[in-house]
All heavy atoms as a GROMACS GRO file, in nm:
protein
  574
    1MET      N    1  -2.566   0.682   0.301
    1MET     CA    2  -2.432   0.694   0.247
    1MET      C    3  -2.339   0.595   0.318
    1MET      O    4  -2.338   0.585   0.439
    1MET     CB    5  -2.384   0.837   0.268
    1MET     CG    6  -2.254   0.865   0.202
    1MET     SD    7  -2.224   1.043   0.208
    1MET     CE    8  -2.053   1.044   0.232
    2GLN      N    9  -2.262   0.524   0.240
    2GLN     CA   10  -2.172   0.422   0.293
    2GLN      C   11  -2.041   0.485   0.339
    2GLN      O   12  -1.986   0.573   0.272
    2GLN     CB   13  -2.146   0.318   0.185
    2GLN     CG   14  -2.085   0.191   0.236
    2GLN     CD   15  -2.079   0.086   0.127
    2GLN    OE1   16  -2.097   0.115   0.010
    2GLN    NE2   17  -2.054  -0.036   0.165
    3ALA      N   18  -1.989   0.440   0.453
    3ALA     CA   19  -1.862   0.492   0.506
    3ALA      C   20  -1.746   0.445   0.419
    3ALA      O   21  -1.746   0.333   0.368
    3ALA     CB   22  -1.842   0.445   0.649
    4LEU      N   23  -1.647   0.532   0.403
    4LEU     CA   24  -1.527   0.499   0.327
    4LEU      C   25  -1.448   0.393   0.404
    4LEU      O   26  -1.424   0.407   0.523
    4LEU     CB   27  -1.442   0.625   0.308
    4LEU     CG   28  -1.318   0.612   0.222
    4LEU    CD1   29  -1.355   0.578   0.078
    4LEU    CD2   30  -1.239   0.741   0.226
    5LYS      N   31  -1.410   0.287   0.337
    5LYS     CA   32  -1.332   0.181   0.399
    5LYS      C   33  -1.186   0.223   0.402
    5LYS      O   34  -1.138   0.293   0.313
    5LYS     CB   35  -1.351   0.051   0.323
    5LYS     CG   36  -1.493   0.002   0.332
    5LYS     CD   37  -1.512  -0.124   0.252
    5LYS     CE   38  -1.650  -0.176   0.279
    5LYS     NZ   39  -1.730  -0.201   0.167
    6THR      N   40  -1.114   0.178   0.505
    6THR     CA   41  -0.973   0.211   0.521
    6THR      C   42  -0.891   0.084   0.534
    6THR      O   43  -0.931  -0.009   0.602
    6THR     CB   44  -0.952   0.297   0.648
    6THR    OG1   45  -1.031   0.415   0.638
    6THR    CG2   46  -0.807   0.336   0.665
    7VAL      N   47  -0.776   0.082   0.469
    7VAL     CA   48  -0.679  -0.026   0.487
    7VAL      C   49  -0.545   0.037   0.522
    7VAL      O   50  -0.515   0.150   0.483
    7VAL     CB   51  -0.663  -0.116   0.362
    7VAL    CG1   52  -0.790  -0.190   0.331
    7VAL    CG2   53  -0.616  -0.039   0.242
    8GLN      N   54  -0.466  -0.038   0.598
    8GLN     CA   55  -0.329   0.000   0.626
    8GLN      C   56  -0.239  -0.094   0.550
    8GLN      O   57  -0.269  -0.213   0.536
    8GLN     CB   58  -0.299  -0.008   0.775
    8GLN     CG   59  -0.375   0.091   0.857
    8GLN     CD   60  -0.334   0.086   1.002
    8GLN    OE1   61  -0.241   0.019   1.042
    8GLN    NE2   62  -0.407   0.159   1.084
    9SER      N   63  -0.129  -0.041   0.502
    9SER     CA   64  -0.038  -0.123   0.424
    9SER      C   65   0.106  -0.091   0.466
    9SER      O   66   0.147   0.024   0.465
    9SER     CB   67  -0.057  -0.095   0.275
    9SER     OG   68   0.021  -0.183   0.198
   10GLU      N   69   0.179  -0.195   0.503
   10GLU     CA   70   0.320  -0.179   0.540
   10GLU      C   71   0.404  -0.188   0.413
   10GLU      O   72   0.392  -0.282   0.335
   10GLU     CB   73   0.360  -0.288   0.638
   10GLU     CG   74   0.499  -0.272   0.692
   10GLU     CD   75   0.532  -0.380   0.793
   10GLU    OE1   76   0.443  -0.419   0.871
   10GLU    OE2   77   0.647  -0.424   0.794
   11VAL      N   78   0.489  -0.088   0.394
   11VAL     CA   79   0.567  -0.076   0.270
   11VAL      C   80   0.716  -0.100   0.301
   11VAL      O   81   0.768  -0.048   0.399
   11VAL     CB   82   0.550   0.065   0.210
   11VAL    CG1   83   0.631   0.078   0.083
   11VAL    CG2   84   0.403   0.094   0.185
   12PHE      N   85   0.781  -0.177   0.215
   12PHE     CA   86   0.925  -0.194   0.230
   12PHE      C   87   0.987  -0.228   0.094
   12PHE      O   88   0.922  -0.285   0.008
   12PHE     CB   89   0.959  -0.302   0.334
   12PHE     CG   90   0.901  -0.437   0.306
   12PHE    CD1   91   0.975  -0.533   0.240
   12PHE    CD2   92   0.771  -0.468   0.344
   12PHE    CE1   93   0.922  -0.658   0.214
   12PHE    CE2   94   0.717  -0.594   0.319
   12PHE     CZ   95   0.793  -0.688   0.254
   13PRO      N   96   1.114  -0.189   0.076
   13PRO     CA   97   1.182  -0.219  -0.050
   13PRO      C   98   1.233  -0.363  -0.049
   13PRO      O   99   1.291  -0.409   0.049
   13PRO     CB  100   1.298  -0.120  -0.052
   13PRO     CG  101   1.328  -0.095   0.092
   13PRO     CD  102   1.196  -0.107   0.164
   14ALA      N  103   1.211  -0.432  -0.158
   14ALA     CA  104   1.267  -0.567  -0.174
   14ALA      C  105   1.395  -0.558  -0.255
   14ALA      O  106   1.491  -0.630  -0.229
   14ALA     CB  107   1.166  -0.658  -0.241
   15GLU      N  108   1.393  -0.471  -0.355
   15GLU     CA  109   1.508  -0.443  -0.441
   15GLU      C  110   1.494  -0.298  -0.485
   15GLU      O  111   1.393  -0.234  -0.458
   15GLU     CB  112   1.508  -0.535  -0.563
   15GLU     CG  113   1.520  -0.682  -0.527
   15GLU     CD  114   1.502  -0.774  -0.647
   15GLU    OE1  115   1.489  -0.725  -0.762
   15GLU    OE2  116   1.500  -0.896  -0.626
   16HIS      N  117   1.591  -0.244  -0.557
   16HIS     CA  118   1.585  -0.103  -0.598
   16HIS      C  119   1.465  -0.072  -0.688
   16HIS      O  120   1.416   0.039  -0.690
   16HIS     CB  121   1.715  -0.059  -0.663
   16HIS     CG  122   1.733  -0.111  -0.802
   16HIS    ND1  123   1.773  -0.241  -0.827
   16HIS    CD2  124   1.714  -0.052  -0.921
   16HIS    CE1  125   1.778  -0.259  -0.958
   16HIS    NE2  126   1.743  -0.148  -1.018
   17ASP      N  127   1.416  -0.173  -0.760
   17ASP     CA  128   1.302  -0.151  -0.848
   17ASP      C  129   1.183  -0.241  -0.813
   17ASP      O  130   1.099  -0.273  -0.896
   17ASP     CB  131   1.342  -0.174  -0.994
   17ASP     CG  132   1.388  -0.316  -1.021
   17ASP    OD1  133   1.411  -0.392  -0.924
   17ASP    OD2  134   1.401  -0.351  -1.139
   18ARG      N  135   1.175  -0.279  -0.686
   18ARG     CA  136   1.067  -0.368  -0.642
   18ARG      C  137   1.026  -0.331  -0.500
   18ARG      O  138   1.103  -0.351  -0.406
   18ARG     CB  139   1.112  -0.512  -0.648
   18ARG     CG  140   1.005  -0.611  -0.616
   18ARG     CD  141   1.054  -0.753  -0.647
   18ARG     NE  142   0.958  -0.848  -0.596
   18ARG     CZ  143   0.990  -0.949  -0.517
   18ARG    NH1  144   1.114  -0.969  -0.482
   18ARG    NH2  145   0.896  -1.029  -0.473
   19TRP      N  146   0.909  -0.274  -0.487
   19TRP     CA  147   0.856  -0.233  -0.358
   19TRP      C  148   0.738  -0.322  -0.322
   19TRP      O  149   0.650  -0.345  -0.404
   19TRP     CB  150   0.814  -0.086  -0.363
   19TRP     CG  151   0.933   0.001  -0.371
   19TRP    CD1  152   1.009   0.028  -0.482
   19TRP    CD2  153   0.996   0.068  -0.264
   19TRP    NE1  154   1.114   0.108  -0.449
   19TRP    CE2  155   1.108   0.136  -0.316
   19TRP    CE3  156   0.967   0.079  -0.129
   19TRP    CZ2  157   1.192   0.212  -0.237
   19TRP    CZ3  158   1.051   0.157  -0.050
   19TRP    CH2  159   1.162   0.221  -0.104
   20ILE      N  160   0.735  -0.372  -0.201
   20ILE     CA  161   0.630  -0.460  -0.154
   20ILE      C  162   0.542  -0.384  -0.055
   20ILE      O  163   0.593  -0.311   0.030
   20ILE     CB  164   0.688  -0.584  -0.081
   20ILE    CG1  165   0.791  -0.656  -0.168
   20ILE    CG2  166   0.578  -0.678  -0.034
   20ILE    CD1  167   0.737  -0.719  -0.292
   21ALA      N  168   0.413  -0.401  -0.068
   21ALA     CA  169   0.318  -0.344   0.028
   21ALA      C  170   0.228  -0.457   0.075
   21ALA      O  171   0.159  -0.520  -0.005
   21ALA     CB  172   0.237  -0.234  -0.036
   22VAL      N  173   0.231  -0.486   0.205
   22VAL     CA  174   0.147  -0.590   0.262
   22VAL      C  175   0.024  -0.522   0.321
   22VAL      O  176   0.035  -0.436   0.407
   22VAL     CB  177   0.222  -0.671   0.369
   22VAL    CG1  178   0.130  -0.775   0.432
   22VAL    CG2  179   0.345  -0.738   0.309
   23ILE      N  180  -0.090  -0.561   0.273
   23ILE     CA  181  -0.215  -0.499   0.314
   23ILE      C  182  -0.262  -0.567   0.442
   23ILE      O  183  -0.304  -0.683   0.441
   23ILE     CB  184  -0.319  -0.507   0.201
   23ILE    CG1  185  -0.263  -0.431   0.080
   23ILE    CG2  186  -0.453  -0.450   0.246
   23ILE    CD1  187  -0.324  -0.465  -0.051
   24ASP      N  188  -0.247  -0.496   0.554
   24ASP     CA  189  -0.280  -0.548   0.686
   24ASP      C  190  -0.428  -0.581   0.697
   24ASP      O  191  -0.510  -0.532   0.621
   24ASP     CB  192  -0.242  -0.447   0.794
   24ASP     CG  193  -0.093  -0.420   0.800
   24ASP    OD1  194  -0.016  -0.503   0.748
   24ASP    OD2  195  -0.054  -0.315   0.855
   25ASP      N  196  -0.461  -0.658   0.794
   25ASP     CA  197  -0.597  -0.704   0.823
   25ASP      C  198  -0.649  -0.800   0.716
   25ASP      O  199  -0.745  -0.871   0.740
   25ASP     CB  200  -0.697  -0.589   0.838
   25ASP     CG  201  -0.665  -0.500   0.957
   25ASP    OD1  202  -0.605  -0.550   1.053
   25ASP    OD2  203  -0.699  -0.381   0.952
   26HIS      N  204  -0.590  -0.800   0.599
   26HIS     CA  205  -0.634  -0.890   0.493
   26HIS      C  206  -0.519  -0.979   0.449
   26HIS      O  207  -0.538  -1.072   0.373
   26HIS     CB  208  -0.691  -0.811   0.375
   26HIS     CG  209  -0.806  -0.726   0.416
   26HIS    ND1  210  -0.930  -0.778   0.443
   26HIS    CD2  211  -0.814  -0.593   0.441
   26HIS    CE1  212  -1.011  -0.681   0.481
   26HIS    NE2  213  -0.943  -0.568   0.481
   27ASP      N  214  -0.400  -0.948   0.496
   27ASP     CA  215  -0.280  -1.029   0.479
   27ASP      C  216  -0.253  -1.073   0.335
   27ASP      O  217  -0.234  -1.190   0.307
   27ASP     CB  218  -0.288  -1.150   0.572
   27ASP     CG  219  -0.151  -1.212   0.597
   27ASP    OD1  220  -0.051  -1.139   0.587
   27ASP    OD2  221  -0.144  -1.332   0.626
   28PHE      N  222  -0.254  -0.977   0.244
   28PHE     CA  223  -0.212  -1.007   0.108
   28PHE      C  224  -0.122  -0.894   0.059
   28PHE      O  225  -0.138  -0.780   0.098
   28PHE     CB  226  -0.328  -1.034   0.013
   28PHE     CG  227  -0.430  -0.924   0.002
   28PHE    CD1  228  -0.413  -0.820  -0.087
   28PHE    CD2  229  -0.544  -0.927   0.080
   28PHE    CE1  230  -0.507  -0.720  -0.098
   28PHE    CE2  231  -0.639  -0.827   0.070
   28PHE     CZ  232  -0.621  -0.723  -0.019
   29PRO      N  233  -0.022  -0.927  -0.024
   29PRO     CA  234   0.073  -0.828  -0.071
   29PRO      C  235   0.043  -0.779  -0.213
   29PRO      O  236  -0.035  -0.839  -0.286
   29PRO     CB  237   0.204  -0.906  -0.071
   29PRO     CG  238   0.161  -1.044  -0.112
   29PRO     CD  239   0.024  -1.063  -0.048
   30THR      N  240   0.110  -0.671  -0.246
   30THR     CA  241   0.114  -0.623  -0.383
   30THR      C  242   0.254  -0.568  -0.407
   30THR      O  243   0.330  -0.547  -0.312
   30THR     CB  244   0.005  -0.518  -0.411
   30THR    OG1  245   0.000  -0.493  -0.552
   30THR    CG2  246   0.029  -0.389  -0.337
   31GLU      N  247   0.288  -0.547  -0.532
   31GLU     CA  248   0.421  -0.496  -0.566
   31GLU      C  249   0.411  -0.375  -0.655
   31GLU      O  250   0.314  -0.359  -0.729
   31GLU     CB  251   0.502  -0.602  -0.641
   31GLU     CG  252   0.540  -0.721  -0.558
   31GLU     CD  253   0.635  -0.814  -0.633
   31GLU    OE1  254   0.707  -0.768  -0.724
   31GLU    OE2  255   0.637  -0.932  -0.599
   32ALA      N  256   0.514  -0.291  -0.648
   32ALA     CA  257   0.526  -0.175  -0.736
   32ALA      C  258   0.672  -0.165  -0.778
   32ALA      O  259   0.761  -0.211  -0.707
   32ALA     CB  260   0.481  -0.049  -0.665
   33SER      N  261   0.696  -0.103  -0.893
   33SER     CA  262   0.834  -0.092  -0.942
   33SER      C  263   0.903   0.036  -0.894
   33SER      O  264   1.022   0.052  -0.915
   33SER     CB  265   0.837  -0.100  -1.095
   33SER     OG  266   0.759   0.002  -1.151
   34SER      N  267   0.828   0.124  -0.828
   34SER     CA  268   0.890   0.244  -0.770
   34SER      C  269   0.807   0.287  -0.650
   34SER      O  270   0.689   0.251  -0.639
   34SER     CB  271   0.896   0.358  -0.872
   34SER     OG  272   0.772   0.422  -0.884
   35PRO      N  273   0.866   0.364  -0.559
   35PRO     CA  274   0.791   0.410  -0.442
   35PRO      C  275   0.668   0.493  -0.480
   35PRO      O  276   0.566   0.488  -0.412
   35PRO     CB  277   0.891   0.496  -0.364
   35PRO     CG  278   1.024   0.468  -0.422
   35PRO     CD  279   1.004   0.408  -0.556
   36HIS      N  280   0.676   0.564  -0.591
   36HIS     CA  281   0.565   0.651  -0.632
   36HIS      C  282   0.447   0.573  -0.689
   36HIS      O  283   0.340   0.630  -0.708
   36HIS     CB  284   0.615   0.756  -0.732
   36HIS     CG  285   0.720   0.844  -0.671
   36HIS    ND1  286   0.690   0.944  -0.582
   36HIS    CD2  287   0.853   0.843  -0.683
   36HIS    CE1  288   0.801   1.003  -0.543
   36HIS    NE2  289   0.902   0.943  -0.603
   37GLU      N  290   0.464   0.443  -0.714
   37GLU     CA  291   0.355   0.359  -0.765
   37GLU      C  292   0.288   0.275  -0.657
   37GLU      O  293   0.190   0.207  -0.684
   37GLU     CB  294   0.409   0.267  -0.874
   37GLU     CG  295   0.459   0.343  -0.996
   37GLU     CD  296   0.525   0.252  -1.098
   37GLU    OE1  297   0.532   0.129  -1.076
   37GLU    OE2  298   0.570   0.304  -1.201
   38VAL      N  299   0.340   0.281  -0.534
   38VAL     CA  300   0.289   0.196  -0.426
   38VAL      C  301   0.142   0.221  -0.397
   38VAL      O  302   0.062   0.128  -0.390
   38VAL     CB  303   0.375   0.211  -0.298
   38VAL    CG1  304   0.310   0.141  -0.180
   38VAL    CG2  305   0.515   0.157  -0.321
   39LEU      N  306   0.103   0.345  -0.379
   39LEU     CA  307  -0.036   0.377  -0.344
   39LEU      C  308  -0.132   0.327  -0.451
   39LEU      O  309  -0.234   0.264  -0.420
   39LEU     CB  310  -0.053   0.527  -0.323
   39LEU     CG  311  -0.192   0.574  -0.280
   39LEU    CD1  312  -0.236   0.507  -0.151
   39LEU    CD2  313  -0.194   0.725  -0.267
   40SER      N  314  -0.101   0.349  -0.577
   40SER     CA  315  -0.186   0.301  -0.687
   40SER      C  316  -0.194   0.149  -0.688
   40SER      O  317  -0.300   0.092  -0.713
   40SER     CB  318  -0.133   0.350  -0.822
   40SER     OG  319  -0.146   0.488  -0.831
   41ALA      N  320  -0.081   0.083  -0.661
   41ALA     CA  321  -0.078  -0.063  -0.660
   41ALA      C  322  -0.166  -0.118  -0.547
   41ALA      O  323  -0.240  -0.215  -0.566
   41ALA     CB  324   0.065  -0.113  -0.645
   42VAL      N  325  -0.160  -0.054  -0.430
   42VAL     CA  326  -0.242  -0.099  -0.317
   42VAL      C  327  -0.390  -0.081  -0.351
   42VAL      O  328  -0.471  -0.173  -0.334
   42VAL     CB  329  -0.206  -0.024  -0.187
   42VAL    CG1  330  -0.308  -0.051  -0.078
   42VAL    CG2  331  -0.066  -0.062  -0.141
   43ARG      N  332  -0.426   0.035  -0.401
   43ARG     CA  333  -0.567   0.059  -0.436
   43ARG      C  334  -0.617  -0.039  -0.542
   43ARG      O  335  -0.728  -0.091  -0.534
   43ARG     CB  336  -0.586   0.202  -0.484
   43ARG     CG  337  -0.584   0.300  -0.370
   43ARG     CD  338  -0.625   0.438  -0.416
   43ARG     NE  339  -0.638   0.525  -0.301
   43ARG     CZ  340  -0.591   0.648  -0.295
   43ARG    NH1  341  -0.529   0.700  -0.399
   43ARG    NH2  342  -0.607   0.720  -0.187
   44SER      N  343  -0.536  -0.064  -0.642
   44SER     CA  344  -0.573  -0.157  -0.748
   44SER      C  345  -0.592  -0.299  -0.695
   44SER      O  346  -0.687  -0.368  -0.730
   44SER     CB  347  -0.466  -0.156  -0.857
   44SER     OG  348  -0.494  -0.250  -0.956
   45THR      N  349  -0.502  -0.342  -0.608
   45THR     CA  350  -0.512  -0.476  -0.551
   45THR      C  351  -0.634  -0.489  -0.462
   45THR      O  352  -0.704  -0.591  -0.466
   45THR     CB  353  -0.383  -0.510  -0.473
   45THR    OG1  354  -0.273  -0.506  -0.565
   45THR    CG2  355  -0.391  -0.648  -0.411
   46VAL      N  356  -0.662  -0.387  -0.381
   46VAL     CA  357  -0.780  -0.390  -0.294
   46VAL      C  358  -0.906  -0.398  -0.381
   46VAL      O  359  -1.000  -0.472  -0.352
   46VAL     CB  360  -0.784  -0.267  -0.202
   46VAL    CG1  361  -0.920  -0.249  -0.137
   46VAL    CG2  362  -0.675  -0.278  -0.095
   47ARG      N  363  -0.907  -0.324  -0.491
   47ARG     CA  364  -1.022  -0.327  -0.582
   47ARG      C  365  -1.040  -0.467  -0.641
   47ARG      O  366  -1.151  -0.521  -0.646
   47ARG     CB  367  -1.002  -0.224  -0.694
   47ARG     CG  368  -1.125  -0.200  -0.779
   47ARG     CD  369  -1.104  -0.091  -0.883
   47ARG     NE  370  -1.049   0.032  -0.827
   47ARG     CZ  371  -0.926   0.081  -0.853
   47ARG    NH1  372  -0.846   0.019  -0.936
   47ARG    NH2  373  -0.885   0.192  -0.796
   48LYS      N  374  -0.929  -0.530  -0.684
   48LYS     CA  375  -0.937  -0.662  -0.746
   48LYS      C  376  -0.971  -0.772  -0.646
   48LYS      O  377  -1.052  -0.860  -0.675
   48LYS     CB  378  -0.803  -0.696  -0.813
   48LYS     CG  379  -0.776  -0.618  -0.937
   48LYS     CD  380  -0.638  -0.650  -0.992
   48LYS     CE  381  -0.602  -0.558  -1.106
   48LYS     NZ  382  -0.462  -0.575  -1.148
   49VAL      N  383  -0.908  -0.769  -0.529
   49VAL     CA  384  -0.924  -0.878  -0.432
   49VAL      C  385  -1.050  -0.863  -0.348
   49VAL      O  386  -1.123  -0.959  -0.327
   49VAL     CB  387  -0.799  -0.889  -0.342
   49VAL    CG1  388  -0.819  -0.990  -0.231
   49VAL    CG2  389  -0.677  -0.924  -0.425
   50LEU      N  390  -1.075  -0.741  -0.298
   50LEU     CA  391  -1.187  -0.721  -0.207
   50LEU      C  392  -1.310  -0.660  -0.275
   50LEU      O  393  -1.418  -0.658  -0.217
   50LEU     CB  394  -1.146  -0.630  -0.090
   50LEU     CG  395  -1.033  -0.684  -0.002
   50LEU    CD1  396  -0.992  -0.581   0.102
   50LEU    CD2  397  -1.073  -0.815   0.063
   51GLY      N  398  -1.291  -0.607  -0.396
   51GLY     CA  399  -1.402  -0.545  -0.466
   51GLY      C  400  -1.440  -0.408  -0.414
   51GLY      O  401  -1.549  -0.360  -0.440
   52TRP      N  402  -1.351  -0.343  -0.340
   52TRP     CA  403  -1.377  -0.211  -0.285
   52TRP      C  404  -1.328  -0.106  -0.383
   52TRP      O  405  -1.210  -0.098  -0.415
   52TRP     CB  406  -1.305  -0.190  -0.152
   52TRP     CG  407  -1.343  -0.284  -0.043
   52TRP    CD1  408  -1.442  -0.377  -0.044
   52TRP    CD2  409  -1.279  -0.295   0.084
   52TRP    NE1  410  -1.445  -0.445   0.075
   52TRP    CE2  411  -1.347  -0.397   0.156
   52TRP    CE3  412  -1.173  -0.230   0.145
   52TRP    CZ2  413  -1.310  -0.433   0.286
   52TRP    CZ3  414  -1.137  -0.266   0.273
   52TRP    CH2  415  -1.206  -0.366   0.342
   53ASP      N  416  -1.419  -0.021  -0.431
   53ASP     CA  417  -1.380   0.086  -0.524
   53ASP      C  418  -1.324   0.208  -0.452
   53ASP      O  419  -1.224   0.264  -0.492
   53ASP     CB  420  -1.499   0.128  -0.610
   53ASP     CG  421  -1.534   0.022  -0.713
   53ASP    OD1  422  -1.441  -0.047  -0.762
   53ASP    OD2  423  -1.652   0.006  -0.744
   54ASP      N  424  -1.391   0.251  -0.346
   54ASP     CA  425  -1.345   0.366  -0.269
   54ASP      C  426  -1.279   0.316  -0.143
   54ASP      O  427  -1.343   0.252  -0.059
   54ASP     CB  428  -1.463   0.457  -0.231
   54ASP     CG  429  -1.502   0.549  -0.343
   54ASP    OD1  430  -1.419   0.572  -0.433
   54ASP    OD2  431  -1.615   0.599  -0.342
   55VAL      N  432  -1.152   0.346  -0.129
   55VAL     CA  433  -1.079   0.301  -0.011
   55VAL      C  434  -0.976   0.406   0.026
   55VAL      O  435  -0.910   0.464  -0.060
   55VAL     CB  436  -1.013   0.163  -0.035
   55VAL    CG1  437  -0.910   0.169  -0.145
   55VAL    CG2  438  -0.953   0.107   0.091
   56ALA      N  439  -0.965   0.432   0.155
   56ALA     CA  440  -0.860   0.519   0.207
   56ALA      C  441  -0.743   0.427   0.244
   56ALA      O  442  -0.762   0.322   0.304
   56ALA     CB  443  -0.908   0.595   0.329
   57VAL      N  444  -0.623   0.468   0.207
   57VAL     CA  445  -0.505   0.385   0.231
   57VAL      C  446  -0.408   0.461   0.320
   57VAL      O  447  -0.374   0.576   0.293
   57VAL     CB  448  -0.435   0.348   0.098
   57VAL    CG1  449  -0.310   0.268   0.125
   57VAL    CG2  450  -0.530   0.273   0.006
   58LYS      N  451  -0.366   0.394   0.428
   58LYS     CA  452  -0.262   0.448   0.515
   58LYS      C  453  -0.137   0.365   0.489
   58LYS      O  454  -0.135   0.245   0.514
   58LYS     CB  455  -0.302   0.437   0.662
   58LYS     CG  456  -0.417   0.526   0.700
   58LYS     CD  457  -0.447   0.511   0.848
   58LYS     CE  458  -0.566   0.597   0.886
   58LYS     NZ  459  -0.598   0.583   1.028
   59LEU      N  460  -0.033   0.428   0.436
   59LEU     CA  461   0.093   0.360   0.411
   59LEU      C  462   0.182   0.377   0.534
   59LEU      O  463   0.197   0.487   0.586
   59LEU     CB  464   0.162   0.419   0.288
   59LEU     CG  465   0.083   0.406   0.157
   59LEU    CD1  466   0.156   0.479   0.045
   59LEU    CD2  467   0.060   0.261   0.121
   60LEU      N  468   0.240   0.266   0.579
   60LEU     CA  469   0.323   0.265   0.700
   60LEU      C  470   0.458   0.201   0.672
   60LEU      O  471   0.468   0.111   0.589
   60LEU     CB  472   0.254   0.186   0.810
   60LEU     CG  473   0.111   0.227   0.846
   60LEU    CD1  474   0.049   0.125   0.940
   60LEU    CD2  475   0.110   0.365   0.907
   61GLU      N  476   0.559   0.244   0.743
   61GLU     CA  477   0.687   0.175   0.739
   61GLU      C  478   0.682   0.061   0.841
   61GLU      O  479   0.584   0.048   0.915
   61GLU     CB  480   0.802   0.271   0.769
   61GLU     CG  481   0.796   0.332   0.906
   61GLU     CD  482   0.911   0.426   0.933
   61GLU    OE1  483   0.960   0.493   0.841
   61GLU    OE2  484   0.950   0.432   1.050
   62CYS      N  485   0.785  -0.020   0.846
   62CYS     CA  486   0.781  -0.140   0.931
   62CYS      C  487   0.766  -0.107   1.080
   62CYS      O  488   0.714  -0.187   1.156
   62CYS     CB  489   0.902  -0.228   0.908
   62CYS     SG  490   1.059  -0.149   0.944
   63ALA      N  491   0.806   0.012   1.123
   63ALA     CA  492   0.793   0.052   1.264
   63ALA      C  493   0.654   0.107   1.295
   63ALA      O  494   0.625   0.144   1.408
   63ALA     CB  495   0.898   0.156   1.299
   64GLY      N  496   0.567   0.115   1.193
   64GLY     CA  497   0.432   0.162   1.214
   64GLY      C  498   0.414   0.313   1.195
   64GLY      O  499   0.305   0.364   1.212
   65CYS      N  500   0.520   0.382   1.158
   65CYS     CA  501   0.512   0.526   1.132
   65CYS      C  502   0.459   0.548   0.990
   65CYS      O  503   0.480   0.464   0.903
   65CYS     CB  504   0.649   0.591   1.145
   65CYS     SG  505   0.717   0.578   1.312
   66PRO      N  506   0.395   0.662   0.966
   66PRO     CA  507   0.348   0.691   0.830
   66PRO      C  508   0.463   0.688   0.729
   66PRO      O  509   0.576   0.729   0.761
   66PRO     CB  510   0.290   0.832   0.842
   66PRO     CG  511   0.254   0.845   0.986
   66PRO     CD  512   0.358   0.766   1.061
   67TRP      N  513   0.435   0.640   0.609
   67TRP     CA  514   0.534   0.631   0.503
   67TRP      C  515   0.482   0.706   0.380
   67TRP      O  516   0.364   0.700   0.349
   67TRP     CB  517   0.559   0.485   0.466
   67TRP     CG  518   0.661   0.466   0.357
   67TRP    CD1  519   0.795   0.452   0.374
   67TRP    CD2  520   0.637   0.458   0.217
   67TRP    NE1  521   0.856   0.437   0.252
   67TRP    CE2  522   0.761   0.441   0.154
   67TRP    CE3  523   0.524   0.465   0.137
   67TRP    CZ2  524   0.773   0.429   0.016
   67TRP    CZ3  525   0.538   0.453   0.001
   67TRP    CH2  526   0.661   0.435  -0.059
   68ARG      N  527   0.572   0.779   0.314
   68ARG     CA  528   0.540   0.849   0.189
   68ARG      C  529   0.647   0.814   0.087
   68ARG      O  530   0.761   0.782   0.123
   68ARG     CB  531   0.542   1.001   0.212
   68ARG     CG  532   0.437   1.050   0.308
   68ARG     CD  533   0.451   1.201   0.335
   68ARG     NE  534   0.583   1.242   0.382
   68ARG     CZ  535   0.622   1.240   0.510
   68ARG    NH1  536   0.540   1.198   0.604
   68ARG    NH2  537   0.742   1.280   0.544
   69PRO      N  538   0.614   0.819  -0.041
   69PRO     CA  539   0.715   0.790  -0.144
   69PRO      C  540   0.840   0.875  -0.129
   69PRO      O  541   0.951   0.827  -0.153
   69PRO     CB  542   0.643   0.822  -0.275
   69PRO     CG  543   0.500   0.800  -0.245
   69PRO     CD  544   0.483   0.844  -0.102
   70SER      N  545   0.825   0.998  -0.083
   70SER     CA  546   0.942   1.085  -0.066
   70SER      C  547   1.033   1.036   0.046
   70SER      O  548   1.148   1.078   0.055
   70SER     CB  549   0.899   1.229  -0.039
   70SER     OG  550   0.820   1.236   0.078
   71ASP      N  551   0.984   0.946   0.133
   71ASP     CA  552   1.066   0.890   0.240
   71ASP      C  553   1.162   0.783   0.188
   71ASP      O  554   1.257   0.749   0.257
   71ASP     CB  555   0.978   0.825   0.348
   71ASP     CG  556   0.892   0.926   0.422
   71ASP    OD1  557   0.928   1.045   0.426
   71ASP    OD2  558   0.788   0.885   0.476
   72ALA      N  559   1.135   0.731   0.071
   72ALA     CA  560   1.216   0.622   0.015
   72ALA      C  561   1.353   0.676  -0.024
   72ALA      O  562   1.365   0.784  -0.081
   72ALA     CB  563   1.148   0.562  -0.106
   73SER      N  564   1.455   0.601   0.008
   73SER     CA  565   1.589   0.642  -0.032
   73SER      C  566   1.607   0.621  -0.181
   73SER      O  567   1.546   0.535  -0.241
   73SER     CB  568   1.694   0.564   0.046
   73SER     OG  569   1.679   0.426   0.024
   74ALA      N  570   1.690   0.702  -0.240
   74ALA     CA  571   1.713   0.696  -0.385
   74ALA      C  572   1.781   0.568  -0.425
   74ALA      O  573   1.850   0.506  -0.352
   74ALA     CB  574   1.795   0.815  -0.429
   0.00000   0.00000   0.00000
């Protein structure tokens, strides 16, 4: 059985409808139009770029603390 791969992604708002997630260790970004789409966007980009179907994603804010869509300001 193959171990689940993990990526960390730093999330930050670029504009009110544009969220950027930089996928660490692989140094490539992805974008989402809302905080609630960030996780799906990261998984989709990892699948397209790295070919990884199963991946655990840790979303982080710029200070390195865990980030959740509910943490995003309205």
